[in-house]
C-alpha positions as CSV (number, residue, x, y, z in Angstrom):
1,X,-53.7,21.4,8.0
2,X,-51.7,20.2,11.0
3,X,-50.9,17.0,9.1
4,X,-49.5,19.0,6.1
5,X,-47.3,21.1,8.4
6,X,-45.9,18.0,10.0
7,X,-45.2,16.5,6.6
8,X,-43.4,19.7,5.5
9,X,-41.3,19.7,8.7
10,X,-40.5,16.0,8.3
11,X,-39.6,16.5,4.6
12,X,-37.4,19.5,5.5
13,X,-35.7,17.4,8.2
14,X,-35.4,14.5,5.7
15,X,-33.7,16.8,3.2
16,X,-31.1,17.9,5.8
17,X,-30.7,14.3,6.9
18,X,-30.0,13.2,3.3
19,X,-27.6,16.0,2.7
20,X,-25.7,15.0,5.9
21,X,-25.7,11.3,4.9
22,X,-24.4,12.2,1.5
23,X,-21.6,14.4,3.0
24,X,-20.6,11.6,5.4
25,X,-20.5,9.0,2.6
26,X,-18.4,11.3,0.5
27,X,-16.0,11.9,3.4
28,X,-15.7,8.1,4.1
29,X,-15.0,7.3,0.5
30,X,-12.5,10.1,0.1
31,X,-9.8,7.9,1.5
32,X,-10.6,5.3,-1.1
33,X,-8.2,6.8,-3.6
34,X,-6.9,3.8,-5.6
35,X,-8.1,2.9,-9.1
36,X,-6.5,0.5,-11.5
37,X,-4.9,3.2,-13.6
38,X,-3.1,4.5,-10.5
39,X,-1.2,1.2,-10.2
40,X,2.1,0.6,-11.9
41,X,1.3,-2.7,-13.6
42,X,4.4,-4.4,-14.9
43,X,4.5,-7.6,-16.9
44,X,8.3,-8.2,-16.9
45,X,10.6,-7.8,-13.9
46,X,13.0,-5.7,-16.0
47,X,10.4,-2.9,-15.9
48,X,10.7,-2.9,-12.1
49,X,14.5,-3.1,-11.7
50,X,15.1,0.6,-11.4
51,X,13.4,0.7,-8.0
52,X,16.5,-1.0,-6.6
53,X,19.0,1.3,-8.3
54,X,18.2,4.7,-6.9
55,X,21.4,6.5,-5.9
56,X,20.3,9.6,-3.9
57,X,19.7,10.7,-0.4
58,X,16.3,9.0,-0.1
59,X,15.7,5.9,2.0
60,X,13.6,3.3,0.1
61,X,11.5,0.7,1.9
62,X,10.4,-1.9,-0.6
63,X,7.9,-4.7,0.3
64,X,6.9,-7.7,-1.9
65,X,3.5,-8.9,-0.8
66,X,0.1,-10.1,-2.0
67,X,-3.5,-10.0,-0.7
68,X,-3.5,-13.8,-0.6
69,X,-0.6,-13.9,1.8
70,X,-1.8,-13.8,5.4
71,X,1.4,-12.5,7.0
72,X,1.7,-9.8,4.3
73,X,-1.8,-8.5,5.0
74,X,-1.2,-8.5,8.7
75,X,2.0,-6.4,8.5
76,X,0.8,-3.9,5.8
77,X,-0.5,-1.3,8.4
78,X,2.9,-1.1,9.9
79,X,4.4,-0.1,6.5
80,X,1.9,2.7,6.2
81,X,2.6,3.7,9.8
82,X,6.4,3.9,9.1
83,X,5.7,5.9,5.9
84,X,3.6,8.3,7.8
85,X,6.3,8.6,10.5
86,X,8.9,9.6,8.0
87,X,6.7,11.7,5.7
88,X,8.9,14.8,6.4
89,X,12.2,13.0,5.5
90,X,13.7,11.7,2.3
91,X,11.8,8.5,2.5
92,X,9.8,6.5,0.0
93,X,7.6,3.4,0.5
94,X,7.3,1.1,-2.5
95,X,4.9,-1.8,-2.5
96,X,5.2,-4.6,-5.0
97,X,2.1,-6.8,-5.2
98,X,2.3,-10.3,-6.6
99,X,-1.5,-10.5,-6.8
100,X,-2.9,-12.2,-9.9
101,X,-4.1,-10.0,-12.6
102,X,-7.7,-11.1,-12.3
103,X,-7.7,-10.0,-8.6
104,X,-6.3,-6.5,-9.1
105,X,-9.7,-4.7,-8.9
106,X,-11.6,-7.2,-6.7
107,X,-8.9,-7.8,-4.0
108,X,-5.9,-5.5,-4.4
109,X,-7.6,-2.2,-5.0
110,X,-10.3,-3.0,-2.4
111,X,-7.6,-3.8,0.2
112,X,-5.5,-0.7,-0.5
113,X,-8.6,1.5,-0.2
114,X,-10.1,-0.2,2.8
115,X,-6.8,0.2,4.7
116,X,-5.9,3.6,3.3
117,X,-2.5,2.4,2.0
118,X,-0.5,5.0,0.2
119,X,3.0,4.9,-1.3
120,X,4.1,3.8,-4.8
121,X,2.3,0.6,-5.7
122,X,3.5,-1.8,-8.4
123,X,1.8,-5.0,-9.5
124,X,4.4,-7.5,-10.8
125,X,2.7,-10.0,-13.2
126,X,5.9,-11.7,-14.4
127,X,5.4,-15.4,-13.6
128,X,8.9,-16.3,-14.4
129,X,10.0,-16.0,-10.8
130,X,13.0,-18.3,-11.1
131,X,14.5,-15.8,-13.5
132,X,14.2,-12.7,-11.2
133,X,14.1,-13.8,-7.6
134,X,17.9,-13.8,-7.3
135,X,18.0,-10.4,-9.0
136,X,16.0,-9.0,-6.1
137,X,18.3,-10.7,-3.6
138,X,20.3,-13.9,-3.8
139,X,19.1,-14.8,-0.2
140,X,15.5,-14.8,-1.2
141,X,13.9,-18.2,-1.1
142,X,10.8,-17.0,-3.1
143,X,8.5,-16.8,-0.1
144,X,6.7,-13.6,0.8
145,X,6.6,-11.2,2.5
146,X,10.1,-9.8,1.9
147,X,11.4,-6.3,2.7
148,X,14.3,-4.4,1.4
149,X,15.5,-1.1,2.9
150,X,18.2,0.8,1.2
151,X,19.8,4.2,0.8
152,X,22.8,4.6,-1.5
153,X,25.1,1.6,-0.9
154,X,23.5,0.7,2.5
155,X,21.1,-2.2,1.8
156,X,19.3,-4.8,4.0
157,X,17.1,-7.7,3.0
158,X,14.5,-9.3,5.3
159,X,12.5,-12.4,4.5
160,X,10.1,-12.2,7.4
161,X,6.9,-10.8,8.7
162,X,7.0,-7.7,10.9
163,X,4.7,-7.8,13.9
164,X,4.5,-4.1,14.9
165,X,5.7,-0.6,14.0
166,X,8.7,-0.7,16.3
167,X,10.0,-3.9,14.7
168,X,9.8,-2.4,11.2
169,X,11.1,1.0,12.2
170,X,14.1,-0.7,13.8
171,X,15.3,-1.7,10.3
172,X,14.6,1.7,8.7
173,X,16.0,3.9,11.4
174,X,19.7,2.9,11.0
175,X,19.5,3.4,7.3
176,X,17.6,6.7,7.2
177,X,19.9,8.4,9.9
């Protein structure tokens, strides 16, 4: 009899434990929001050109990056930090991934979810880079990461890695204000 009481108590506790674990797992995966259909997958650069032509009061921070690029991966949290910092302003973060199509689900989406990266995400699969690199910016050598910040006719191009929030914010602040 005592044994059956102990088993019932343990089963009851196990039930509460399993409910708590399920709730925690649901909470932890809630930040994992990205799925393939959420990405703007473009096969030709021309489909992307409009992100450089917005003429309004919004400041745009555009970053070309890839999960296979070490400096790109290291600086990505600072882009999210800047986006969070300006969330109440006319500001938009646009990320353009140059990841390979076969790595979208295994690497790109996994990275975005793991690091809770938000913003508008494009995947540019146009391999004819020599045709469109100069259209992005004539100064661009083709290496990544690159960052463009613009608002109206104010535009700055940076072919470099940003090492912290302050360094990245220093290029956004003069444009947004």
